[in-house]
Every structure is written in C-alpha cells, then in structure tokens.
MARBA-3410 file (N, C-alpha, C, O; in Angstrom, 1 decimal):
109
6.7,-4.3,9.0,7.2,-3.2,8.3,8.4,-2.7,9.1,8.5,-2.7,10.3 ~ 9.4,-2.3,8.3,10.7,-1.9,8.9,10.6,-0.5,9.5,9.8,0.3,9.1 ~ 11.3,-0.2,10.6,11.3,1.0,11.3,12.2,2.0,10.5,13.3,1.8,10.2 ~ 11.5,3.1,10.1,12.3,4.2,9.3,12.9,5.1,10.3,12.3,5.5,11.3 ~ 14.1,5.6,10.0,14.8,6.5,10.9,15.1,7.8,10.1,15.5,7.8,9.0
14.8,8.9,10.8,15.0,10.2,10.2,16.1,10.9,10.9,16.2,10.7,12.2 ~ 17.0,11.6,10.2,18.2,12.1,10.8,18.0,13.4,11.6,18.9,13.8,12.3 ~ 16.8,13.9,11.6,16.5,15.1,12.4,15.4,14.8,13.4,14.6,13.9,13.2 ~ 15.3,15.7,14.4,14.3,15.5,15.5,13.4,16.7,15.6,13.8,17.8,15.1 ~ 12.3,16.6,16.3,11.4,17.7,16.6,12.2,18.7,17.5,12.9,18.4,18.4
12.1,20.0,17.1,12.8,21.1,17.8,14.2,21.5,17.1,14.7,22.5,17.5 ~ 14.7,20.6,16.2,15.9,21.0,15.6,15.7,22.1,14.6,14.7,22.3,14.0 ~ 16.8,23.0,14.4,16.8,24.0,13.4,17.4,23.4,12.1,18.5,22.8,12.2 ~ 16.7,23.6,11.0,17.2,23.0,9.8,17.2,24.1,8.7,16.6,25.1,8.7 ~ 18.0,23.8,7.6,18.1,24.6,6.4,17.5,23.8,5.3,17.8,22.6,5.1
16.7,24.4,4.5,16.0,23.8,3.4,17.0,23.8,2.2,17.5,24.9,1.8 ~ 17.3,22.6,1.6,18.4,22.5,0.6,17.8,22.3,-0.8,18.6,22.3,-1.8 ~ 16.5,22.2,-0.9,15.9,22.1,-2.3,14.4,22.4,-2.2,13.8,22.4,-1.2 ~ 13.9,22.8,-3.4,12.5,23.1,-3.4,12.3,24.6,-3.5,13.2,25.4,-3.6 ~ 11.0,25.0,-3.4,10.6,26.5,-3.5,11.1,27.3,-2.4,11.3,28.5,-2.5
11.4,26.7,-1.2,11.9,27.4,0.0,13.4,27.2,0.2,13.8,27.4,1.3 ~ 14.1,26.9,-0.8,15.5,26.6,-0.7,16.3,27.8,-0.1,16.1,29.0,-0.5 ~ 17.1,27.5,0.9,17.9,28.6,1.6,17.3,29.1,2.9,18.0,29.8,3.6 ~ 16.0,28.8,3.1,15.4,29.3,4.3,15.7,28.3,5.5,16.0,27.1,5.3 ~ 15.6,28.9,6.7,15.8,28.1,7.9,14.5,28.1,8.7,13.8,29.0,8.7
14.3,27.0,9.5,13.1,26.9,10.3,13.3,25.8,11.3,14.3,25.0,11.3 ~ 12.4,25.8,12.2,12.4,24.8,13.3,11.4,23.7,13.0,10.3,23.9,12.5 ~ 11.8,22.4,13.3,11.0,21.3,13.0,9.8,21.2,14.0,10.0,21.2,15.2 ~ 8.6,21.1,13.5,7.4,21.1,14.3,7.0,19.6,14.5,6.5,19.2,15.6 ~ 7.1,18.8,13.5,6.7,17.4,13.6,7.5,16.6,12.6,8.0,17.0,11.6
7.7,15.3,13.0,8.5,14.4,12.2,7.6,13.2,11.9,6.9,12.6,12.8 ~ 7.5,12.8,10.7,6.7,11.6,10.2,7.6,10.5,9.7,7.8,10.5,8.5 ~ 8.2,9.7,10.6,9.2,8.7,10.1,8.6,7.7,9.2,9.4,7.2,8.3 ~ 7.3,7.3,9.3,6.8,6.3,8.4,6.7,6.8,7.0,6.7,6.0,6.1 ~ 6.6,8.1,6.8,6.5,8.6,5.4,7.8,9.3,5.0,8.0,9.8,3.9
8.8,9.3,6.0,10.1,9.9,5.8,10.0,11.4,5.4,10.6,12.0,4.5 ~ 9.1,12.1,6.2,8.8,13.5,6.0,8.9,14.3,7.3,8.8,13.7,8.4 ~ 9.1,15.6,7.2,9.1,16.5,8.3,8.3,17.7,8.0,8.1,18.1,6.9 ~ 7.7,18.3,9.1,7.0,19.6,9.0,7.8,20.7,9.6,8.2,20.5,10.8 ~ 8.1,21.7,8.9,9.0,22.8,9.3,8.1,24.1,9.5,7.3,24.4,8.7
8.4,24.8,10.6,7.6,26.0,10.9,7.8,27.1,9.8,8.9,27.4,9.5 ~ 6.7,27.6,9.3,6.6,28.6,8.3,7.3,28.3,7.0,7.7,29.1,6.2 ~ 7.5,27.0,6.7,8.0,26.5,5.4,7.0,25.6,4.7,6.3,24.9,5.4 ~ 7.0,25.7,3.4,6.1,24.9,2.6,4.6,25.1,3.0,3.9,24.1,3.2 ~ 4.2,26.4,3.0,2.9,26.7,3.4,2.0,26.7,2.2,2.3,27.2,1.2
0.8,26.0,2.4,-0.2,25.9,1.4,-1.5,26.4,1.9,-1.8,26.4,3.1 ~ -2.4,26.9,1.0,-3.7,27.3,1.3,-4.6,26.1,1.4,-4.6,25.2,0.5 ~ -5.5,26.0,2.5,-6.4,24.9,2.6,-7.8,25.5,2.8,-8.0,26.5,3.6 ~ -8.7,25.0,2.1,-10.1,25.5,2.3,-10.7,24.7,3.4,-11.0,23.5,3.3 ~ -11.0,25.4,4.5,-11.5,24.8,5.7,-13.0,25.0,5.8,-13.5,26.1,5.7
-13.7,23.9,6.0,-15.2,23.9,6.1,-15.5,24.1,7.6,-14.8,23.5,8.5 ~ -16.5,24.9,8.0,-16.9,25.0,9.4,-17.3,23.7,10.0,-18.1,22.9,9.3 ~ -16.8,23.4,11.2,-17.2,22.1,11.8,-17.4,22.3,13.3,-17.4,23.5,13.7 ~ -17.5,21.3,14.1,-17.6,21.4,15.5,-16.4,22.1,16.2,-16.6,22.9,17.1 ~ -15.2,21.7,15.8,-14.0,22.3,16.3,-13.7,23.7,15.8,-13.4,24.6,16.6
-13.9,23.8,14.5,-13.6,25.1,13.8,-14.9,25.7,13.4,-15.5,25.3,12.4 ~ -15.4,26.8,14.2,-16.6,27.4,13.8,-16.5,28.3,12.6,-17.5,28.4,11.8 ~ -15.4,28.9,12.4,-15.2,29.8,11.3,-14.5,29.1,10.1,-13.4,28.5,10.3 ~ -15.2,29.0,9.0,-14.6,28.4,7.8,-13.8,29.4,7.0,-13.8,30.6,7.4 ~ -13.3,29.0,5.9,-12.5,29.9,5.1,-11.2,29.3,4.6,-11.0,28.1,4.7
-10.4,30.2,4.1,-9.1,29.7,3.6,-8.0,29.9,4.6,-7.8,31.1,5.1 ~ -7.3,28.8,5.0,-6.3,28.9,6.1,-5.0,28.5,5.5,-4.9,27.7,4.6 ~ -3.9,29.0,6.1,-2.5,28.6,5.7,-2.1,27.4,6.6,-2.3,27.4,7.8 ~ -1.6,26.3,5.9,-1.1,25.1,6.6,0.3,24.8,6.2,0.6,24.9,5.0 ~ 1.1,24.4,7.2,2.5,23.9,6.9,2.4,22.5,6.4,1.9,21.6,7.2
2.8,22.2,5.2,2.7,20.9,4.7,4.1,20.1,4.9,5.1,20.8,5.0 ~ 4.0,18.8,4.9,5.3,18.0,5.1,6.2,18.1,3.9,5.8,18.3,2.7 ~ 7.5,18.1,4.2,8.6,18.1,3.3,9.3,16.7,3.4,9.2,16.1,4.4 ~ 10.0,16.4,2.3,10.8,15.2,2.4,12.0,15.4,3.3,12.6,16.5,3.3 ~ 12.3,14.5,4.2,13.4,14.6,5.2,14.7,14.8,4.5,15.6,15.4,5.1
14.9,14.3,3.3,16.1,14.5,2.6,16.3,15.9,2.0,17.4,16.2,1.6 ~ 15.3,16.7,2.1,15.4,18.1,1.6,15.8,19.1,2.7,15.9,20.3,2.4 ~ 16.1,18.6,3.9,16.5,19.4,5.0,17.8,19.0,5.5,18.2,17.8,5.4 ~ 18.6,20.0,6.0,19.9,19.7,6.6,20.0,20.4,7.9,19.6,21.5,8.1 ~ 20.5,19.6,8.9,20.5,20.1,10.3,21.5,21.3,10.4,22.6,21.2,9.8
21.1,22.3,11.2,22.0,23.4,11.5,22.6,23.2,12.9,21.8,23.1,13.8 ~ 23.9,23.1,13.0,24.5,22.9,14.3,24.3,24.1,15.2,24.5,25.2,14.8 ~ 23.8,23.8,16.4,23.5,24.9,17.4,24.8,25.6,17.9,24.8,26.7,18.3 ~ 26.0,24.9,17.8,27.2,25.5,18.3,27.9,26.4,17.2,28.2,27.5,17.5 ~ 28.1,25.8,16.0,28.8,26.6,15.0,27.8,27.4,14.1,28.3,28.3,13.3
26.5,27.1,14.1,25.6,27.8,13.3,25.6,27.5,11.8,25.0,28.2,11.0 ~ 26.3,26.4,11.4,26.5,26.0,10.0,25.7,24.8,9.7,25.5,23.9,10.6 ~ 25.1,24.6,8.5,24.5,23.4,8.1,25.5,22.3,8.1,26.6,22.5,7.6 ~ 25.2,21.1,8.6,26.1,20.0,8.7,25.5,18.7,8.5,24.3,18.5,8.7 ~ 26.4,17.7,8.2,25.9,16.3,8.3,26.1,15.8,9.7,26.7,16.5,10.5
25.5,14.7,10.0,25.6,14.2,11.3,26.4,12.9,11.4,26.4,12.1,10.5 ~ 27.1,12.8,12.5,27.8,11.5,12.8,27.3,11.0,14.1,26.6,11.7,14.8 ~ 27.7,9.8,14.5,27.2,9.3,15.8,28.5,9.1,16.7,29.5,8.7,16.2 ~ 28.3,9.2,18.0,29.4,9.0,18.9,28.8,8.3,20.1,27.7,8.7,20.6 ~ 29.5,7.4,20.7,29.1,6.7,21.9,29.9,7.2,23.1,31.1,7.2,23.1
29.2,7.7,24.1,29.8,8.3,25.3,30.2,7.1,26.2,29.9,6.0,26.0 ~ 31.0,7.5,27.2,31.5,6.4,28.1,30.4,5.8,28.9,30.5,4.6,29.3 ~ 29.3,6.5,29.0,28.1,6.0,29.7,27.4,5.0,28.9,26.4,4.3,29.4 ~ 27.7,4.8,27.6,27.1,3.9,26.7,26.0,4.6,25.9,25.3,3.9,25.1 ~ 25.7,5.9,26.1,24.7,6.6,25.4,25.2,7.0,24.0,26.3,7.6,23.9
24.4,6.8,23.0,24.8,7.3,21.6,24.2,8.6,21.4,23.0,8.9,21.7 ~ 25.0,9.6,20.9,24.6,10.9,20.7,25.0,11.3,19.3,25.8,10.7,18.6 ~ 24.3,12.4,18.8,24.6,12.9,17.4,25.7,13.9,17.5,25.9,14.6,18.5 ~ 26.6,13.9,16.5,27.8,14.7,16.5,27.8,15.5,15.2,27.6,15.0,14.1 ~ 28.2,16.8,15.3,28.4,17.7,14.2,29.7,17.3,13.4,30.7,17.1,14.0
29.6,17.1,12.1,30.7,16.7,11.3,31.7,17.9,11.1,32.8,17.7,10.7 ~ 31.2,19.1,11.2,32.0,20.3,11.0,32.9,20.6,12.2,34.1,20.7,12.1 ~ 32.2,20.8,13.3,33.0,21.3,14.5,33.3,20.2,15.5,34.1,20.3,16.5 ~ 32.6,19.0,15.4,32.9,17.9,16.3,32.1,17.9,17.6,32.2,17.0,18.4 ~ 31.3,18.9,17.8,30.5,19.1,19.1,29.3,18.1,19.1,28.8,17.8,18.0
28.9,17.7,20.3,27.7,16.8,20.4,26.5,17.7,20.2,26.5,18.8,20.8 ~ 25.5,17.2,19.6,24.3,18.0,19.3,23.1,17.7,20.2,22.3,18.6,20.6 ~ 23.1,16.5,20.7,22.0,16.1,21.6,22.0,16.9,22.9,23.1,17.3,23.4 ~ 20.9,17.1,23.5,20.8,17.9,24.7,21.2,17.2,25.9,21.2,17.7,27.0
END
C-alpha cells in the first residue's frame, strides 16, 4: 500500500473551508494519513451513546470530535495569521521545511 501524505501535522492551527463548521479555526489533535483525515479540536462534534464499561464507569451521551477530510482544512500561518497553501523549501543543512506561500516564512519549528 502506498504511503499517504497529509499537508498538515498534529498541533497545526487550521481553518475549516467546507462543511457545517466552515470558517471556524481549530488545532489539529490527530492525523489519520491512511484515511486522509484529520481530527480538529472542537470541530465536527457528534453525540455518541457510551455504554458503561471497565474504563468508563459512567454511561450516557458524550460529545466526540469526529474526523474531517484533510482537503477540507487549510493551514493558518503562525507568522502572518492568514490561511495559506504550503510550499517546500530545502535549507542549506539539507533539511526540507514547509513554507508559507503568502509571506514566505518557514512554518516548521
């Protein structure tokens, strides 16, 4: 199976560009590259009926953040604060880093 690559990483701030939460911003909690999906904090929340078990003593209806398609999110540049596409840049040390297409700053830490 081919390795799927997602343009965003865990901890990135993203803007939702389509769906019921369009226009909202959030932080990425989890990336699922095999399904090409991301889980964003407080976005795409669904009700789940939780049955009591060994780990969860209290049952009931809980809110869960569900995965979104990675194509429905756009990275927000930490420098300029605008949603942007990503470019790649190779540093003199040979390390490849992500680059903001709007302001030209490197995004990787």
